[in-house]
PAKOL-988244 format. One record per residue: residue number from 1; residue in three letters; x, z, y of N, C-alpha, C, O in turn. Coordinates in steps of 0.001 Angstrom, whole numbers, always signed. Example, Ala and Ser with C-alpha at 12.3 -4.5 7.8 and 13.67 -1.06 7.14 Angstrom:
<recs>
{rec 1, 'ala', {+13190, +7800, -5690}, {+12300, +7800, -4500}, {+13200, +7800, -3300}, {+14236, +8465, -3319}},
{rec 2, 'ser', {+12850, +7080, -2250}, {+13670, +7140, -1060}, {+12900, +7870, +30}, {+13409, +8039, +1138}},
</recs>
This chain:
<recs>
{rec 1, 'met', {+850, +0, -1153}, {+0, +0, +0}, {+905, +0, +1227}, {+1870, +761, +1295}},
{rec 2, 'leu', {+593, -844, +2179}, {+1415, -952, +3373}, {+727, -284, +4556}, {-492, -113, +4568}},
{rec 3, 'glu', {+1525, +89, +5546}, {+1052, +899, +6661}, {-8, +221, +7525}, {-931, +899, +7978}},
{rec 4, 'ala', {+81, -1060, +7769}, {-854, -1751, +8660}, {-1010, -3200, +8203}, {-177, -3731, +7469}},
{rec 5, 'ile', {-2100, -3826, +8655}, {-2402, -5190, +8214}, {-1270, -6155, +8571}, {-1009, -7093, +7818}},
{rec 6, 'his', {-594, -5948, +9700}, {+497, -6877, +10029}, {+1641, -6761, +9026}, {+2356, -7733, +8785}},
{rec 7, 'tyr', {+1819, -5562, +8434}, {+2821, -5429, +7383}, {+2373, -6137, +6102}, {+3196, -6698, +5380}},
{rec 8, 'val', {+1080, -6110, +5826}, {+558, -6819, +4657}, {+823, -8316, +4797}, {+1291, -8961, +3859}},
{rec 9, 'ile', {+522, -8859, +5967}, {+732, -10293, +6205}, {+2220, -10633, +6124}, {+2603, -11619, +5494}},
{rec 10, 'lys', {+3052, -9814, +6762}, {+4496, -10044, +6721}, {+5021, -9902, +5291}, {+5816, -10722, +4834}},
{rec 11, 'gly', {+4574, -8861, +4591}, {+5003, -8645, +3216}, {+4605, -9789, +2305}, {+5390, -10216, +1458}},
{rec 12, 'glu', {+3388, -10286, +2475}, {+2929, -11426, +1683}, {+3844, -12625, +1888}, {+4245, -13278, +924}},
{rec 13, 'lys', {+4167, -12910, +3123}, {+5037, -14048, +3439}, {+6430, -13870, +2814}, {+6977, -14811, +2240}},
{rec 14, 'ile', {+6988, -12688, +2924}, {+8321, -12402, +2376}, {+8325, -12557, +856}, {+9192, -13229, +296}},
{rec 15, 'leu', {+7365, -11940, +202}, {+7348, -11934, -1265}, {+7024, -13300, -1843}, {+7630, -13715, -2831}},
{rec 16, 'lys', {+6080, -14001, -1242}, {+5786, -15359, -1723}, {+6970, -16284, -1458}, {+7266, -17168, -2261}},
{rec 17, 'gly', {+7650, -16076, -322}, {+8836, -16861, -8}, {+9959, -16643, -1007}, {+10797, -17519, -1215}},
{rec 18, 'ala', {+9969, -15471, -1620}, {+10968, -15150, -2642}, {+10524, -15610, -4031}, {+11222, -15392, -5021}},
{rec 19, 'gly', {+9353, -16249, -4091}, {+8879, -16792, -5360}, {+8119, -15814, -6242}, {+7882, -16099, -7416}},
{rec 20, 'leu', {+7731, -14659, -5692}, {+6996, -13677, -6479}, {+5498, -14002, -6493}, {+4947, -14502, -5512}},
{rec 21, 'ala', {+4867, -13711, -7607}, {+3422, -13878, -7730}, {+2766, -12593, -7224}, {+2863, -11545, -7863}},
{rec 22, 'ile', {+2101, -12683, -6077}, {+1425, -11521, -5506}, {+28, -11919, -5062}, {-267, -13096, -4855}},
{rec 23, 'asp', {-819, -10918, -4922}, {-2163, -11119, -4388}, {-2390, -10106, -3283}, {-1884, -8985, -3340}},
{rec 24, 'val', {-3152, -10507, -2277}, {-3605, -9584, -1242}, {-4990, -9124, -1671}, {-5881, -9941, -1905}},
{rec 25, 'ile', {-5164, -7801, -1773}, {-6427, -7239, -2250}, {-6885, -6120, -1314}, {-6070, -5549, -589}},
{rec 26, 'pro', {-8181, -5804, -1323}, {-8622, -4612, -586}, {-8024, -3371, -1239}, {-7879, -3320, -2461}},
{rec 27, 'val', {-7677, -2376, -433}, {-7166, -1125, -990}, {-8265, -520, -1855}, {-9378, -308, -1373}},
{rec 28, 'pro', {-7973, -240, -3120}, {-8985, +346, -4004}, {-9491, +1695, -3463}, {-8711, +2487, -2937}},
{rec 29, 'arg', {-10775, +1942, -3595}, {-11398, +3192, -3122}, {-10772, +4429, -3761}, {-10760, +5501, -3157}},
{rec 30, 'glu', {-10252, +4282, -4981}, {-9615, +5406, -5644}, {-8335, +5845, -4933}, {-7879, +6977, -5096}},
{rec 31, 'ile', {-7770, +4947, -4152}, {-6528, +5245, -3435}, {-6826, +5736, -2022}, {-6231, +6709, -1560}},
{rec 32, 'ser', {-7752, +5056, -1335}, {-8078, +5427, +39}, {-9488, +4968, +377}, {-9917, +3886, -26}},
{rec 33, 'ser', {-10201, +5801, +1121}, {-11543, +5414, +1564}, {-11486, +4586, +2836}, {-12497, +4023, +3254}},
{rec 34, 'asp', {-10310, +4506, +3458}, {-10139, +3663, +4645}, {-10177, +2200, +4254}, {-9744, +1819, +3167}},
{rec 35, 'cys', {-10699, +1391, +5155}, {-10642, -61, +4931}, {-9185, -488, +5074}, {-8452, +65, +5894}},
{rec 36, 'gly', {-8783, -1427, +4314}, {-7417, -1909, +4414}, {-7118, -2888, +3310}, {-7923, -3100, +2403}},
{rec 37, 'met', {-5964, -3473, +3398}, {-5518, -4451, +2423}, {-4198, -3965, +1823}, {-3461, -3188, +2430}},
{rec 38, 'ala', {-3930, -4449, +613}, {-2709, -4074, -102}, {-2165, -5308, -811}, {-2856, -6316, -955}},
{rec 39, 'leu', {-927, -5210, -1246}, {-310, -6271, -2031}, {-283, -5843, -3492}, {+123, -4727, -3815}},
{rec 40, 'glu', {-712, -6726, -4357}, {-714, -6464, -5792}, {+366, -7331, -6430}, {+471, -8526, -6154}},
{rec 41, 'phe', {+1172, -6695, -7298}, {+2260, -7420, -7954}, {+2528, -6786, -9307}, {+2046, -5692, -9599}},
{rec 42, 'ser', {+3286, -7472, -10113}, {+3646, -6993, -11449}, {+4581, -5788, -11348}, {+5493, -5763, -10522}},
{rec 43, 'cys', {+4339, -4791, -12202}, {+5207, -3608, -12228}, {+6663, -3973, -12517}, {+7576, -3289, -12055}},
{rec 44, 'gln', {+6881, -5039, -13274}, {+8251, -5455, -13587}, {+9010, -5900, -12336}, {+10240, -5941, -12345}},
{rec 45, 'glu', {+8297, -6230, -11269}, {+8928, -6698, -10032}, {+9092, -5591, -8992}, {+9510, -5857, -7866}},
{rec 46, 'arg', {+8765, -4352, -9363}, {+8754, -3258, -8387}, {+10064, -3122, -7611}, {+10046, -3094, -6381}},
{rec 47, 'asp', {+11194, -3035, -8305}, {+12477, -2852, -7611}, {+12756, -3993, -6653}, {+13196, -3772, -5525}},
{rec 48, 'arg', {+12506, -5196, -7094}, {+12747, -6371, -6239}, {+11825, -6355, -5026}, {+12265, -6633, -3911}},
{rec 49, 'val', {+10551, -6032, -5233}, {+9587, -5962, -4134}, {+10029, -4916, -3114}, {+10058, -5189, -1914}},
{rec 50, 'glu', {+10372, -3722, -3589}, {+10798, -2660, -2681}, {+12031, -3073, -1881}, {+12103, -2807, -681}},
{rec 51, 'gln', {+12990, -3711, -2522}, {+14211, -4123, -1824}, {+13920, -5195, -783}, {+14393, -5107, +351}},
{rec 52, 'leu', {+13140, -6211, -1165}, {+12806, -7287, -226}, {+12079, -6748, +998}, {+12387, -7144, +2122}},
{rec 53, 'leu', {+11123, -5858, +798}, {+10373, -5300, +1928}, {+11249, -4394, +2783}, {+11157, -4427, +4010}},
{rec 54, 'ala', {+12093, -3591, +2156}, {+12999, -2716, +2913}, {+13970, -3540, +3755}, {+14251, -3191, +4901}},
{rec 55, 'asp', {+14480, -4626, +3192}, {+15417, -5495, +3922}, {+14797, -6066, +5191}, {+15505, -6389, +6145}},
{rec 56, 'glu', {+13471, -6189, +5198}, {+12767, -6768, +6348}, {+12019, -5712, +7166}, {+11165, -6048, +7986}},
{rec 57, 'asp', {+12344, -4435, +6938}, {+11739, -3312, +7673}, {+10220, -3279, +7584}, {+9542, -2984, +8569}},
{rec 58, 'val', {+9686, -3580, +6405}, {+8253, -3473, +6163}, {+7991, -2084, +5598}, {+8521, -1729, +4545}},
{rec 59, 'thr', {+7174, -1297, +6298}, {+6887, +72, +5907}, {+5887, +115, +4757}, {+4777, -406, +4864}},
{rec 60, 'val', {+6292, +739, +3664}, {+5436, +897, +2491}, {+4929, +2335, +2466}, {+5723, +3275, +2501}},
{rec 61, 'val', {+3608, +2507, +2404}, {+3009, +3844, +2368}, {+3035, +4401, +959}, {+3270, +5594, +767}},
{rec 62, 'gly', {+2798, +3554, -23}, {+2805, +4017, -1397}, {+2739, +2860, -2367}, {+2258, +1775, -2041}},
{rec 63, 'ile', {+3232, +3111, -3564}, {+3147, +2135, -4646}, {+2402, +2818, -5783}, {+2729, +3934, -6186}},
{rec 64, 'tyr', {+1397, +2121, -6286}, {+530, +2669, -7323}, {+526, +1746, -8531}, {+597, +524, -8400}},
{rec 65, 'ala', {+444, +2350, -9700}, {+314, +1593, -10946}, {-1110, +1779, -11459}, {-1672, +2872, -11386}},
{rec 66, 'leu', {-1678, +707, -11972}, {-2995, +771, -12589}, {-2803, +785, -14089}, {-2336, -185, -14686}},
{rec 67, 'arg', {-3177, +1913, -14690}, {-3037, +2086, -16140}, {-4328, +2666, -16687}, {-4786, +3725, -16257}},
{rec 68, 'lys', {-4902, +1958, -17637}, {-6137, +2413, -18279}, {-7227, +2742, -17251}, {-7954, +3726, -17390}},
{rec 69, 'gly', {-7321, +1898, -16220}, {-8362, +2061, -15219}, {-8106, +3147, -14181}, {-8979, +3421, -13358}},
{rec 70, 'gln', {-6935, +3771, -14201}, {-6593, +4848, -13274}, {-5373, +4444, -12435}, {-4414, +3872, -12953}},
{rec 71, 'tyr', {-5427, +4752, -11126}, {-4284, +4511, -10263}, {-3407, +5753, -10215}, {-3895, +6868, -10031}},
{rec 72, 'thr', {-2103, +5544, -10384}, {-1133, +6627, -10317}, {-77, +6262, -9283}, {+490, +5170, -9324}},
{rec 73, 'lys', {+184, +7175, -8361}, {+1223, +6930, -7364}, {+2578, +7032, -8037}, {+2858, +7985, -8765}},
{rec 74, 'leu', {+3421, +6031, -7781}, {+4770, +6016, -8378}, {+5784, +6595, -7415}, {+6970, +6667, -7736}},
</recs>
């Protein structure tokens, strides 16, 4: 989950530019009741995603894994 919508847009551009398969999705209600958008990506790409976003000063609020229908903060 990213801090603001402009980070979501910037993050999407960075990650797609790096060839990663990502989706922009609404933040699941289980994570936050606030309206917002998040980036969804494969757990196997977590380290790469975090590094790419950090290199471009994109603030990440949290990373969550979906397992058996439950979100867990990583």
